[in-house]
N, C-alpha and C positions, 0 to 999 in steps of 0.2 A: 161211465162207467163207475158205478158206485160198488160196490164189495158191502155187503152185510159180516160185523164184527158176529164171530159167536156169543160174547158177550153183548145183553144189550143191552148195559149201561152207557154200551161204547160203540159209538156212532160214528162211519166215515161220511162227513159231506160230500157233495160233487167235487170239491176242489182237490179232495185226499185226505185234507185235516179233519183232525179231532176236536169238535168244539168243544170248548170248556165248559162251558155251561150240563153239559149229559154227561161228565166227568165226577164221578166220585168224591168227596171233601178229603178222604183221607189218601187218594192217590197222588205219589209225589211230584207225577207231571205238571197237575192241574197249576193251572197260574191262578195266584188269590187274589181278587181283585182290594184295589187299594180302598185305606179304610180313611173317609174324610179328616182332614187335618193332621195323618201321621206325616206328608212328607217324602213316606217310601212306597213310590210307586212302580218301582221297581228299572223305571225310566230314566235315571238319573237326579228325581227333585231333590234328593237330601245332598246331590252332588251342586245345585245351585245356589241351596242356602248354604253349604260351603265357603263356595267360591263368591257370595255378595258378604257373608263374615268379614274373609279376608283384606276384598275390598274396602267395605268400611275401617276392618285393625287398620289397614295401610294408611286411608286417610284421616283416621285418626293420630297413626304415627307422624305425617307429617307437619299434622295443626300442632302435634308437640314438639316437634324440634324445630318450628317456625316460630315456638313461643319462645322457647329453650334459647335459641342464637339469638333472639333481640334484636333489633333494629339502632341507628345509628348511620351517620353518612363516612364512616372511615372503616364500614367492615362490606366487604360483599359476602354474600349468601347466595348458592344454587342451592335448588332443592328439587332433584329428580325422582319421580314417580312413576315404574313399570309395571303392573300387577300389582301382586301380592308383595313384591319385594322395594321397600324404600332407599335409597343413597340417599345420604346428605351431606355434601360439600360445603365447610367456610372455609374461607379464604380472608385471614386480618392483615389488614395492611396496616401498617404504624409509621406513623410521620415521624421523622426525627429531623432533631433542630440541632445541626449544628452551631455550638456557643463558641466562638472564638475570645478568651479573655486574655487581654492585652494589658498587660501591666504598661502603665505610662512610664517611659523612659526618660533618662534628661542627660543630656550630654555633658563631660567633663566640664568643658568650660563653662556648663551653664551651675553645674554644682562647686565650681569655684567661686565661681561672682555669688550665690548666694552664702557661701562659707566668709568668704572676705567681707560679705554686709552683716553677718549674725555677729563677727566677732568685734566689728567695728561697734553696731549697738552695744553689746557686751561691756566693751572697753568704756563707753557712754555713761553706761550705768554707774560705774567705777570713777567718773570724773574723769577719767583720758578720753582725750578728744581725739583720737588717729581715725582717720578718710577709708573707707573701704580698699582706696589704691593703695595705702601703705600696707595692706597686710599680702601675702604668700599665700599662698593656698593648694598643697600639692594631694588631688583626690584620686583613691584608688576605688573603682566598679566593685560593688559587689558580686561576682559573676566575674568577671571579668573581660568583662564587654567596653566596646567603645560607649554606647547607651546601655544606662542603666536604671533601675528603680532606686538604689540606692548605694551613696557614696561617702565612703569616708575619707575625712580630708583632714590632713594637719595643718595647720594654720599657725602662723608667726608674721610678728608686725616687723616692718623694715629695722626697727628701732632695735629688735628685740626686746621691749617690754610685755610685749602679749604674746601667749602661744598657746594652743592646748587645740583638742580631737574637737570635729564640728562634722554630725551626720545630717547627710540631706537626703529628702528623699523628693520621688515624684508626685506631685498630684495628679488626679485623674483628668482635671481641665490641662493637663500638659507644665502645671508648675512647681515653682519648688516649697519645701515644707522643710522648718529646720526642726531632726527630730532631738537631737544632742547637742547639747553645748557645753565643752568643757574649758572654754577658753579664760585663762586665769591673766593677768597682770599684775608686774610689780612696780614698785616704785622709784 
């Protein structure tokens, strides 16, 4: 059942629709045909271009993020891309090395023995022959512990002829070294 419109430029087809080719160009209800290359067909063509552009930008962002993060075995990188949004998570794991520096230490007996030998050597250089066993060394640890890296020793010969301060330090190999020797001997 087709009605004939009163305006001859407006016809209604068999389905009750108005074909667009019969509408005047100034009619606001007329759907304009798409111009080739404009991307605006009214059916979402421009939206497709925007989505493609957003995806291209997201991929470029991921590439830039990965390049900025850099590489290396000591880092863990997670790059997640979901649609037009890009999330970059960087976790840096730093290896720590515990370095325990132990200062070598010597006992009081080792410090006393070294001080007595140093005092005997000093006396010998002055022409006085006193063996290390004839010296008495009383040593005090710097820091007040039973094992120390530095000992101050007051040394006196049993005859009383030689005496003075000897500073003994521990060496890295566990030995001893004389840092100061103030032994003096009278005649």
